[in-house]
Backbone as numpy.savetxt, mean C-alpha at the origin, in Angstrom:
# Nx Ny Nz CAx CAy CAz Cx Cy Cz
-21.78 -15.04 3.74 -20.81 -14.19 3.07 -19.59 -15.01 2.68
-19.08 -14.80 1.46 -17.95 -15.57 0.99 -16.68 -14.77 1.14
-15.96 -14.97 2.27 -14.72 -14.24 2.50 -13.63 -14.68 1.53
-13.67 -15.92 1.07 -12.63 -16.43 0.17 -12.62 -15.64 -1.12
-13.80 -15.29 -1.64 -13.84 -14.48 -2.85 -13.20 -13.11 -2.66
-13.44 -12.54 -1.50 -12.85 -11.23 -1.20 -11.33 -11.33 -1.12
-10.83 -12.38 -0.45 -9.40 -12.51 -0.28 -8.69 -12.96 -1.53
-9.43 -13.49 -2.51 -8.83 -13.98 -3.74 -8.71 -12.91 -4.82
-9.09 -11.65 -4.49 -9.00 -10.59 -5.48 -7.52 -10.31 -5.80
-7.23 -9.72 -6.99 -5.84 -9.39 -7.32 -5.18 -8.57 -6.25
-3.89 -8.79 -5.97 -3.22 -8.10 -4.86 -3.31 -6.59 -4.92
-3.31 -6.01 -6.13 -3.33 -4.55 -6.22 -4.57 -3.97 -5.61
-5.71 -4.69 -5.76 -6.97 -4.17 -5.21 -7.04 -4.43 -3.72
-6.48 -5.57 -3.26 -6.43 -5.83 -1.83 -5.59 -4.76 -1.13
-4.45 -4.41 -1.73 -3.55 -3.41 -1.15 -4.22 -2.04 -1.18
-4.91 -1.73 -2.31 -5.59 -0.43 -2.38 -6.66 -0.30 -1.32
-7.41 -1.39 -1.12 -8.47 -1.37 -0.10 -7.88 -1.21 1.28
-6.75 -1.92 1.54 -6.07 -1.76 2.83 -5.56 -0.35 3.01
-5.03 0.23 1.92 -4.47 1.57 1.97 -5.52 2.60 2.42
-6.70 2.53 1.79 -7.74 3.49 2.17 -8.29 3.20 3.56
-8.26 1.94 3.97 -8.69 1.61 5.33 -7.78 2.25 6.36
-6.46 2.34 6.03 -5.50 2.89 6.97 -5.74 4.36 7.26
-6.16 5.11 6.21 -6.20 6.56 6.34 -7.57 7.18 6.53
-8.63 6.48 6.17 -9.93 7.11 6.12 -10.47 7.50 7.48
-10.22 6.68 8.51 -10.78 6.94 9.82 -10.39 8.29 10.35
-9.08 8.60 10.30 -8.62 9.88 10.80 -9.17 11.03 9.94
-9.19 10.83 8.62 -9.67 11.86 7.71 -11.12 12.24 8.00
-11.97 11.23 8.15 -13.39 11.46 8.37 -13.64 12.10 9.73
-12.88 11.68 10.74 -13.09 12.26 12.06 -12.70 13.72 12.10
-11.66 14.10 11.36 -11.25 15.49 11.32 -12.28 16.35 10.57
-12.90 15.75 9.57 -13.89 16.53 8.82 -15.10 16.83 9.68
-15.42 16.00 10.65 -16.56 16.27 11.53 -16.33 17.49 12.42
-15.05 17.78 12.67 -14.73 18.89 13.56 -14.67 20.24 12.84
-14.85 20.24 11.52 -14.84 21.50 10.79 -16.04 22.35 11.19
-15.94 23.60 10.93 -17.04 24.52 11.27 -18.28 24.18 10.46
-19.44 24.74 10.94 -20.72 24.35 10.35 -20.82 24.69 8.87
-20.08 25.72 8.43 -20.14 26.12 7.03 -19.35 25.24 6.09
-18.64 24.24 6.59 -17.83 23.38 5.75 -18.72 22.47 4.91
-18.12 21.88 3.86 -18.89 20.98 3.01 -19.35 19.75 3.78
-20.48 19.22 3.37 -21.01 18.03 4.06 -20.13 16.83 3.74
-20.09 15.84 4.63 -19.25 14.67 4.38 -19.75 13.87 3.20
-18.92 13.08 2.58 -19.32 12.29 1.42 -20.38 11.25 1.82
-21.23 10.86 0.88 -22.31 9.90 1.20 -21.75 8.50 1.45
-22.50 7.74 2.22 -22.15 6.34 2.43 -22.96 5.48 1.49
-22.28 4.51 0.87 -22.95 3.61 -0.08 -24.03 2.81 0.65
-25.09 2.50 -0.05 -26.16 1.69 0.52 -25.81 0.21 0.52
-26.68 -0.56 1.12 -26.48 -2.00 1.15 -25.62 -2.51 2.29
-25.37 -1.63 3.28 -24.50 -2.03 4.38 -25.23 -2.99 5.34
-24.53 -3.99 5.81 -25.08 -4.95 6.77 -24.76 -4.50 8.19
-25.59 -4.82 9.15 -25.24 -4.54 10.56 -23.95 -5.28 10.93
-23.09 -4.60 11.63 -21.83 -5.15 12.11 -20.80 -5.43 11.01
-21.22 -6.06 9.91 -20.32 -6.43 8.84 -20.07 -5.31 7.84
-20.92 -4.31 7.82 -20.78 -3.22 6.86 -20.99 -3.71 5.43
-20.08 -3.29 4.52 -20.20 -3.62 3.10 -19.38 -4.85 2.74
-18.86 -5.59 3.70 -18.07 -6.76 3.40 -18.82 -7.78 2.53
-20.11 -8.04 2.77 -20.80 -9.00 1.91 -20.83 -8.60 0.45
-20.91 -7.28 0.19 -20.92 -6.80 -1.19 -19.57 -6.99 -1.85
-18.51 -6.75 -1.10 -17.16 -6.88 -1.65 -16.76 -8.34 -1.82
-17.41 -9.24 -1.10 -17.12 -10.65 -1.21 -17.99 -11.39 -2.20
-18.71 -10.65 -3.07 -19.58 -11.27 -4.04 -18.85 -11.83 -5.23
-19.57 -12.20 -6.27 -18.96 -12.84 -7.44 -18.14 -11.89 -8.29
-18.42 -10.58 -8.23 -17.68 -9.62 -9.05 -16.34 -9.27 -8.39
-15.31 -8.94 -9.20 -14.04 -8.44 -8.62 -14.29 -7.16 -7.84
-13.44 -6.90 -6.84 -13.63 -5.75 -5.96 -13.64 -4.45 -6.74
-12.75 -4.29 -7.71 -12.67 -3.00 -8.43 -13.94 -2.76 -9.25
-14.58 -3.82 -9.75 -15.83 -3.66 -10.49 -16.94 -3.22 -9.56
-17.02 -3.84 -8.37 -18.03 -3.46 -7.38 -17.88 -1.99 -6.98
-16.63 -1.57 -6.70 -16.39 -0.18 -6.31 -16.69 0.78 -7.47
-16.38 0.36 -8.71 -16.69 1.19 -9.87 -18.17 1.38 -10.03
-18.94 0.34 -9.83 -20.41 0.46 -9.91 -20.93 1.38 -8.82
-20.33 1.31 -7.65 -20.75 2.23 -6.54 -20.43 3.67 -6.93
-19.25 3.87 -7.53 -18.87 5.25 -7.95 -19.86 5.80 -8.97
-20.31 4.95 -9.89 -21.30 5.39 -10.87 -22.59 5.83 -10.21
-22.92 5.17 -9.09 -24.20 5.45 -8.41 -24.09 6.59 -7.40
-22.97 6.64 -6.63 -22.86 7.60 -5.54 -21.94 8.78 -5.82
-21.23 8.75 -6.94 -20.36 9.85 -7.27 -18.89 9.51 -7.07
-18.02 10.47 -7.37 -16.55 10.20 -7.35 -15.96 10.06 -5.95
-16.72 10.39 -4.90 -16.21 10.25 -3.54 -17.35 9.79 -2.65
-17.15 8.69 -1.97 -18.16 8.14 -1.06 -17.47 7.28 -0.05
-18.21 6.76 0.90 -17.62 5.93 1.96 -18.30 4.57 1.99
-17.54 3.57 2.42 -18.08 2.26 2.73 -17.56 1.87 4.10
-18.16 0.85 4.67 -17.73 0.38 5.98 -17.22 -1.05 5.85
-16.01 -1.27 6.30 -15.44 -2.61 6.41 -15.57 -2.97 7.89
-16.66 -3.62 8.25 -16.95 -3.83 9.67 -17.24 -2.51 10.31
-16.46 -2.18 11.34 -16.65 -0.91 12.06 -15.84 0.23 11.48
-15.00 -0.05 10.51 -14.07 0.97 9.97 -14.67 1.61 8.72
-14.79 2.93 8.73 -15.25 3.65 7.55 -14.08 3.88 6.62
-14.33 3.69 5.33 -13.29 3.82 4.31 -13.73 4.82 3.26
-12.82 5.69 2.87 -13.11 6.71 1.87 -12.67 6.19 0.50
-13.58 6.16 -0.45 -13.29 5.70 -1.80 -13.31 6.91 -2.74
-12.23 7.12 -3.44 -12.06 8.27 -4.35 -11.76 7.75 -5.74
-12.51 8.20 -6.73 -12.28 7.76 -8.11 -12.10 8.93 -9.04
-11.66 10.05 -8.52 -11.45 11.28 -9.29 -10.05 11.80 -9.01
-9.27 12.11 -10.04 -7.88 12.51 -9.87 -7.76 13.83 -9.09
-8.67 14.78 -9.34 -8.61 16.04 -8.63 -8.88 15.87 -7.14
-9.86 15.03 -6.82 -10.18 14.77 -5.41 -9.03 14.01 -4.72
-8.41 13.08 -5.45 -7.29 12.34 -4.90 -6.12 13.27 -4.61
-5.91 14.23 -5.51 -4.85 15.22 -5.30 -5.13 16.04 -4.06
-6.38 16.43 -3.86 -6.75 17.21 -2.67 -6.49 16.42 -1.39
-6.73 15.10 -1.46 -6.52 14.25 -0.28 -5.05 14.31 0.17
-4.14 14.43 -0.76 -2.72 14.35 -0.42 -2.02 15.71 -0.46
-2.79 16.78 -0.59 -2.21 18.14 -0.52 -2.90 18.92 0.59
-4.15 19.32 0.35 -4.89 20.11 1.33 -5.10 19.31 2.63
-5.41 18.01 2.50 -5.71 17.18 3.66 -4.64 16.14 3.96
-3.41 16.45 3.61 -2.35 15.46 3.75 -2.11 15.06 5.22
-2.25 16.00 6.13 -2.02 15.67 7.54 -3.09 14.71 8.04
-4.33 14.93 7.63 -5.40 14.01 8.04 -5.15 12.61 7.54
-4.61 12.49 6.33 -4.35 11.17 5.76 -3.09 10.53 6.31
-2.38 11.23 7.16 -1.19 10.64 7.77 -1.53 9.84 9.01
-2.81 9.80 9.40 -3.24 8.98 10.54 -3.58 7.57 10.10
-3.45 6.65 11.04 -3.72 5.25 10.74 -4.45 4.60 11.92
-5.46 3.80 11.66 -6.11 3.05 12.74 -5.24 1.92 13.23
-5.55 1.37 14.38 -4.79 0.26 14.94 -5.18 -1.03 14.19
-4.15 -1.74 13.74 -4.36 -3.00 13.05 -3.32 -4.02 13.51
-3.75 -5.29 13.60 -2.88 -6.33 14.15 -1.62 -6.47 13.31
-1.74 -6.53 11.97 -0.59 -6.72 11.11 0.44 -5.60 11.29
-0.05 -4.35 11.35 0.87 -3.22 11.47 1.54 -3.19 12.83
0.83 -3.60 13.86 1.41 -3.63 15.20 2.48 -4.70 15.33
2.21 -5.90 14.80 3.17 -7.02 14.95 4.32 -6.89 13.98
4.02 -6.71 12.69 5.07 -6.65 11.67 5.86 -5.33 11.74
5.22 -4.28 12.24 5.88 -2.97 12.28 6.48 -2.63 13.62
6.71 -3.67 14.47 7.33 -3.44 15.79 6.62 -2.34 16.55
5.32 -2.56 16.73 4.46 -1.62 17.48 4.46 -0.24 16.79
4.24 -0.28 15.45 4.11 0.92 14.63 5.37 1.77 14.62
6.53 1.15 14.69 7.78 1.90 14.69 8.20 2.30 13.26
7.67 1.61 12.24 8.03 1.94 10.86 7.46 3.29 10.47
8.21 4.03 9.70 7.77 5.35 9.23 6.47 5.26 8.45
6.36 4.27 7.57 5.16 4.15 6.74 3.94 3.66 7.49
4.12 3.15 8.72 3.00 2.61 9.49 2.62 3.47 10.66
3.45 4.46 10.99 3.24 5.28 12.18 2.23 6.37 11.90
1.36 6.65 12.86 0.41 7.75 12.73 1.11 9.09 12.89
0.43 10.13 12.43 1.00 11.48 12.45 1.26 11.91 13.88
2.40 12.51 14.08 2.78 12.98 15.41 4.25 13.39 15.40
4.83 13.69 16.56 6.21 14.17 16.61 7.19 13.10 16.10
6.94 11.85 16.49 7.82 10.77 16.03 7.75 10.61 14.52
6.53 10.66 13.97 6.34 10.56 12.52 7.03 11.70 11.81
6.93 12.92 12.34 7.54 14.07 11.72 9.08 13.96 11.71
9.63 13.43 12.80 11.10 13.24 12.86 11.55 12.21 11.84
10.79 11.08 11.74 11.15 10.06 10.76 11.02 10.59 9.34
9.98 11.34 9.10 9.77 11.91 7.74 10.90 12.85 7.39
11.31 13.69 8.32 12.40 14.62 8.06 13.69 13.86 7.76
13.98 12.81 8.55 15.17 12.02 8.31 15.13 11.32 6.97
13.97 10.76 6.62 13.84 10.06 5.33 14.07 11.00 4.16
13.51 12.22 4.27 13.63 13.16 3.16 15.09 13.65 3.02
15.72 13.96 4.16 17.09 14.50 4.10 18.12 13.44 3.76
17.97 12.23 4.33 19.01 11.21 4.19 18.80 10.21 3.05
17.56 10.16 2.53 17.28 9.16 1.49 16.68 9.76 0.22
15.71 10.64 0.37 14.91 11.07 -0.76 15.23 12.45 -1.28
16.20 13.12 -0.71 16.54 14.45 -1.19 17.24 14.37 -2.56
17.18 15.46 -3.33 17.81 15.45 -4.64 19.30 15.16 -4.54
19.94 15.68 -3.48 21.38 15.45 -3.30 21.66 13.96 -3.10
20.90 13.30 -2.21 21.14 11.89 -1.93 20.86 11.04 -3.15
19.82 11.35 -3.88 19.52 10.60 -5.10 20.63 10.76 -6.12
21.16 11.97 -6.23 22.24 12.22 -7.16 23.51 11.47 -6.74
23.78 11.46 -5.45 24.98 10.77 -4.93 24.88 9.27 -5.18
23.70 8.70 -5.04 23.51 7.26 -5.15 23.03 6.79 -6.51
22.94 7.68 -7.44 22.38 7.29 -8.75 23.24 6.25 -9.46
24.55 6.25 -9.19 25.41 5.26 -9.85 25.02 3.84 -9.45
24.53 3.67 -8.22 24.10 2.35 -7.78 22.87 1.90 -8.60
21.91 2.80 -8.76 20.70 2.46 -9.50 21.01 2.17 -10.98
21.82 3.05 -11.58 22.19 2.85 -12.99 22.95 1.55 -13.18
23.85 1.26 -12.26 24.64 0.04 -12.36 23.78 -1.21 -12.30
22.79 -1.21 -11.39 21.95 -2.39 -11.24 21.02 -2.58 -12.46
20.53 -1.49 -13.01 19.69 -1.60 -14.21 20.50 -2.14 -15.37
21.72 -1.61 -15.54 22.57 -2.07 -16.64 22.93 -3.54 -16.46
23.23 -3.94 -15.24 23.56 -5.35 -14.98 22.37 -6.25 -15.29
21.19 -5.84 -14.86 19.99 -6.65 -15.10 19.72 -6.79 -16.62
19.89 -5.69 -17.35 19.69 -5.72 -18.80 20.71 -6.64 -19.47
21.96 -6.57 -19.01 23.02 -7.40 -19.59 22.73 -8.89 -19.33
22.31 -9.21 -18.11 22.03 -10.61 -17.81 20.85 -11.12 -18.64
19.81 -10.30 -18.78 18.68 -10.69 -19.61 19.06 -10.88 -21.07
19.92 -9.99 -21.55 20.38 -10.09 -22.95 21.20 -11.38 -23.15
22.10 -11.69 -22.23 22.91 -12.91 -22.36 22.03 -14.15 -22.29
21.03 -14.14 -21.40 20.13 -15.28 -21.27 19.32 -15.48 -22.54
18.91 -14.37 -23.16 18.12 -14.48 -24.40 18.97 -15.03 -25.55
20.26 -14.71 -25.54 21.15 -15.24 -26.60 21.39 -16.73 -26.41
21.48 -17.15 -25.15 21.68 -18.56 -24.86 20.44 -19.39 -25.08
19.30 -18.76 -24.92 18.02 -19.46 -25.08 17.03 -18.51 -25.68
16.71 -18.73 -26.96 15.84 -17.80 -27.68 14.44 -17.74 -27.11
14.06 -18.76 -26.30 12.72 -18.76 -25.71 12.68 -18.19 -24.31
13.87 -17.74 -23.82 13.92 -17.24 -22.46 13.27 -15.86 -22.36
12.19 -15.78 -21.63 11.48 -14.51 -21.41 11.47 -14.22 -19.91
12.09 -13.12 -19.46 12.14 -12.87 -18.02 10.76 -12.59 -17.43
10.54 -13.09 -16.23 9.32 -12.77 -15.50 9.49 -11.37 -14.93
8.69 -10.43 -15.41 8.93 -9.02 -15.11 8.84 -8.69 -13.63
7.88 -9.29 -12.94 7.76 -9.02 -11.50 9.02 -9.44 -10.76
9.54 -10.61 -11.10 10.77 -11.10 -10.47 11.96 -10.26 -10.90
11.98 -9.86 -12.17 13.09 -9.06 -12.71 13.21 -7.73 -11.99
12.07 -7.00 -11.87 12.09 -5.73 -11.15 12.37 -5.94 -9.66
11.86 -7.04 -9.12 12.13 -7.32 -7.72 13.60 -7.52 -7.44
14.32 -8.20 -8.36 15.76 -8.42 -8.17 16.50 -7.09 -8.24
16.10 -6.22 -9.17 16.73 -4.90 -9.27 16.54 -4.10 -7.97
15.31 -4.09 -7.48 15.01 -3.36 -6.23 15.80 -3.91 -5.06
15.86 -5.23 -4.95 16.62 -5.84 -3.84 18.09 -5.49 -3.92
18.68 -5.55 -5.12 20.09 -5.28 -5.27 20.40 -3.80 -4.97
19.51 -2.89 -5.41 19.70 -1.48 -5.07 19.63 -1.27 -3.58
18.63 -1.87 -2.96 18.44 -1.74 -1.50 19.64 -2.27 -0.75
20.09 -3.48 -1.12 21.21 -4.08 -0.39 22.51 -3.29 -0.59
22.73 -2.80 -1.78 23.96 -2.04 -2.02 23.97 -0.72 -1.24
22.79 -0.10 -1.12 22.71 1.17 -0.39 22.84 0.95 1.11
22.30 -0.19 1.60 22.30 -0.44 3.05 23.54 -1.16 3.53
23.91 -2.24 2.87 25.04 -3.06 3.36 26.24 -3.05 2.43
26.13 -2.37 1.28 27.28 -2.21 0.40 27.60 -3.36 -0.51
26.69 -4.34 -0.65 26.94 -5.44 -1.58 25.62 -5.88 -2.22
25.78 -6.58 -3.34 24.61 -7.01 -4.11 23.91 -8.20 -3.48
22.63 -8.31 -3.76 21.85 -9.45 -3.32 21.77 -10.40 -4.52
22.64 -11.39 -4.59 22.72 -12.23 -5.76 22.77 -13.70 -5.37
22.59 -14.55 -6.39 22.76 -15.98 -6.17 21.53 -16.66 -5.61
21.59 -17.97 -5.59 20.48 -18.78 -5.10 20.86 -19.52 -3.84
21.62 -18.87 -2.98 22.06 -19.51 -1.74 20.88 -19.66 -0.79
21.08 -20.53 0.19 20.03 -20.78 1.17 19.73 -19.50 1.96
20.76 -18.73 2.28 20.56 -17.50 3.04 19.73 -16.49 2.24
20.05 -16.32 0.97 19.32 -15.39 0.14 17.87 -15.81 -0.04
17.65 -17.12 -0.17 16.30 -17.60 -0.33 15.47 -17.37 0.94
16.10 -17.45 2.09 15.41 -17.16 3.35 14.99 -15.69 3.39
15.87 -14.83 2.89 15.56 -13.38 2.88 14.40 -13.12 1.94
14.45 -13.73 0.74 13.34 -13.57 -0.22 12.02 -14.03 0.38
12.05 -15.19 1.02 10.84 -15.74 1.60 10.31 -14.86 2.71
11.21 -14.30 3.52 10.78 -13.40 4.59 10.11 -12.16 4.03
10.67 -11.59 2.97 10.08 -10.42 2.34 8.70 -10.73 1.74
8.62 -11.90 1.09 7.32 -12.31 0.51 6.26 -12.43 1.60
6.64 -13.08 2.69 5.69 -13.31 3.78 5.30 -11.99 4.45
6.27 -11.07 4.56 5.98 -9.79 5.20 4.88 -9.04 4.40
5.08 -8.90 3.10 4.12 -8.16 2.29 2.79 -8.93 2.18
2.87 -10.24 2.15 1.66 -11.04 2.07 0.83 -10.88 3.34
1.46 -10.96 4.49 0.74 -10.83 5.75 0.25 -9.40 5.98
1.04 -8.42 5.52 0.63 -7.03 5.69 -0.64 -6.70 4.91
-0.88 -7.45 3.82 -2.06 -7.19 2.98 -3.22 -8.10 3.32
-3.06 -8.98 4.29 -4.11 -9.92 4.63 -5.27 -9.18 5.32
-6.48 -9.66 5.04 -7.65 -9.12 5.73 -7.84 -9.89 7.03
-7.83 -9.16 8.13 -8.01 -9.75 9.45 -9.40 -9.34 9.98
-10.24 -10.31 10.19 -11.62 -10.01 10.59 -11.63 -9.21 11.89
-10.72 -9.52 12.82 -10.70 -8.83 14.10 -10.39 -7.35 13.99
-9.74 -6.90 12.91 -9.46 -5.47 12.71 -10.75 -4.72 12.38
-11.64 -5.37 11.64 -12.86 -4.71 11.18 -14.03 -4.93 12.13
-14.02 -6.06 12.82 -15.13 -6.39 13.73 -14.56 -6.65 15.12
-14.49 -5.64 15.96 -13.89 -5.80 17.30 -14.61 -6.86 18.11
């Protein structure tokens, strides 16, 4: 099996695969407890290997999203695969995806134990990494009231507007100074997000190329890179 091919897939597909790995276990276990008249569970894709599950298929020559798309054509808009011992729910239909996050939203709030989430998330202390429970509900309530409510967004909108205007002005000035200057969009949006975050949290912008700022950038890059890494021990105990 070629693990390098699997790990070399575009980050968006690696993150998507990790995302479904986080939530599927709890969702599927809850569905087993439904009464006998409930709908049958989604089918599992064929070609699974003992112990390794469908990892060999995902590590083949085709990109991961192409492999999953071919499976969807064969097994339907909702099916399961196994990444080692972990069952993963694959959804390729917008209505079914909506149901996952409305009717079954509590089931999808559960997360299996993973090394990266335990270490990087301070033993699952982060709101986005914590499984459903009283602690998760308290964090969710705090996040909605103090950060994501319409009132808080309205109060802090001047920060967001200011940073977007500043970024546009800098890009415009750079283009005037150098007609060939084309901003790297990922970096451009990243700088806006960092500046908004820093202004909301510590009251000042994240600017400049200082050694301290570069250490912060590198730490954030490493955090998200490690969080999306595939760890064999998570899938194969």
